N, C-alpha and C positions, 0 to 999 in steps of 0.2 A: 232432901233431896236436891242432886247436882243441880248446878242450873240449866246445862243445856238440854238436861231431858226434859224441860218443865219450857224450853227458848218454843214461842211460836212462830219464829221462823222460817218458810217454808221450805228452804234451801238445806238450813240448822237441821229441821227435820227429816229431810230426806237421806242426807249425810249417815246420820244415826240409826236411821233405820237401814241404809245399807251395810254401815258396819255389823249391824245385827245378822242381817242375813249370811252375811260372808262369812259370820262367827260360826252360825248355827250349820251352816252346810259344809265348814271343814269339822265340828261335831259332831255331827249327823255321818259323815267320812269314817271317821274313828269309830263309831260304834261303841264311845265307853258303857262299859255297865257300872262305871264308880267314876265320881269326878268333886276335884276338888276346888273351889271356887276361891281363892287367895288374895285378898283385898276387896271382896266381895261387895262392902262399901255398904249401901240402906236395899242391896239386894234385885239391881236393875236388871240383873240377868235371869234372874226368877222369874219378876214380875213382869217379862217380857218373852216369857218362854221360850227363853236361848237354851237352858242345860234340857236334856236328853229327858226325855218321860221317864224313862226305865232305868234312869240310870240312879242310883242311890247319891247322892251327893248332900256335900259339908261347905258352909259357906265357913271364911274364914276373915277376920279385919281386925287390925291392931286401934282402932278404935270404937271403945264398947259403944259410944251413943251413933257411932252411923249403922251398927248391926242394924236387921227390921223387927221391931218388937213383935209381931206374930208372925215365924215362921214356920212353914213346912218343915224346912230342911235343917238338922244339928247346924249350930251354929257355936264356931269360937272365935274368941279372942287373946290372939297371940301377935305374934311378930312374925313376917316369911321368911327373913332370918333365922328364925330358929321353930321351925316346926313341929307339934307337937305330936307328930304321927310317927308309925312305923316305917322303915325303909318298904319302898311297892306298897305303899297301903291303896292307894288309887291307880286305874287305866290312867286317865289325866289329868294333870294339872293343871289349869286357869291361872292366867298373874296378867290381869287385863288392867291398864292405865298405870299401876305399880309404878315399874323401874326407873320412871323419869324423876321419881318423887325421891331417891334415896341415893346418898352420897358415894355408895361403891355398891352396885346393883349385882355383882357378880355371888358372892355368898346367897342372896336368895335365889339366886338361877339354880345352885348345887344344891339348893335343899329342895325346888320344884323337884330337880331332876331326881333327886333319890326318893323321895314321895310319890314319884310317878314310876308305873309300869311300863307305858306305851308310849307315853307323847306327855311333850311340855306345851301348851300355847300361851304366849304373852301376845301383849301389842303395846304399842308405843306412839305417840302422838309423831307423823309426818314430817319432819323439815325440812325446808323453813314454811311448808305447806300451812302447819295448822297457824303456827305463829302470824302470819298472813290471813287465814280464816278470821283471825280472831280482830286482826287490826282494821279489816274490810265490814265489822260489826261492831265498831268502835269499842271492844274489849281488850283493856291491859294496855293502852295505847302508849305509858308511860316505857312503860320496857318493852317498846316494839312487837307488841302481841303475846309474849311471852309470859303464861300464866305464871304465878309469882312463885307456885309450889313447884315447878319445873327445874330439877338441877342438872338432869341428863338429857339432854337433845339427840336425836336419834333420825337418820335416815338409812336408806336400802343399804349403803355401805358398810356406814357405821355400826350397823345393829347384826349383820352379816361377822362382819369383824370382831364384835361383840361375845358371838354366840358360837362362832368356830370352835375357839377350844374346848366350849363348853359343851355343847350338843355334840349327837351324831350327825345326823339328816338335820338338814335346816329347809323349809321350804316357805318361800315368803309369798304371803298373800297380798294383795294392795287394795283397802279399804280406804282411800283418799279421805280423811287430812289422818287416817292413821296407818298402821301398820302390823300385819296380824301374822307373827311368826308361827310354823307348825315344825315341834324339835323333833324329832323321834334320836333315841337310843342307838 
C-alpha cells in the first residue's frame, strides 16, 4: 500500500479524504455506466468506495504485483500507453497520479481518450505545493520534496497547456495538493 494512505498525520488524512471526495463528486456528476481505472495500483479507489457502485469497472496497472489480490472487479496488467481495449469501451477513463511518472504522457492520454466515450479524468500533483507538503512532512528532503519517480511537474497552466491540444473541453477541479482535470471530447 502506498505510504501516504497509511500516514497518521491528520493534515495528510484530511487532504487525501478531500481529494477522494472531490473525485467521487466529479464521477457522480458524470454518472458513468462503465469506468476504467488506469493505473489502479493497489485499488485505493475501490477500497474507498470512489468508483460508482452501479458502474462496471475495470482496473489496470502496469505492475502485476500492485494489483489487488482479491478484487471484485476485473483486473488487467498492461501499460496505459497501449490499452488492450476497443475504442470507446468505457464511459469514463480515470488515470490518477500516473502522468507525472511518464517520460511522454501524451501517448497515454491519447489512449485514454480513445477508450473513453464521455470523459477522461486525470489527476496530477499540483506543483510546487505537492513538493512543499512533502518538505513540511520531512519527506524527500534531498530532492527538495520531489517524489523520486516524478519526472513531469504540473500546475494549472502547464496541465491546461498539455491537455488543450489533446482534449475537447477541460474542467479543472482543485484538490490541493493535486489537480483533477475532467476532459470531455
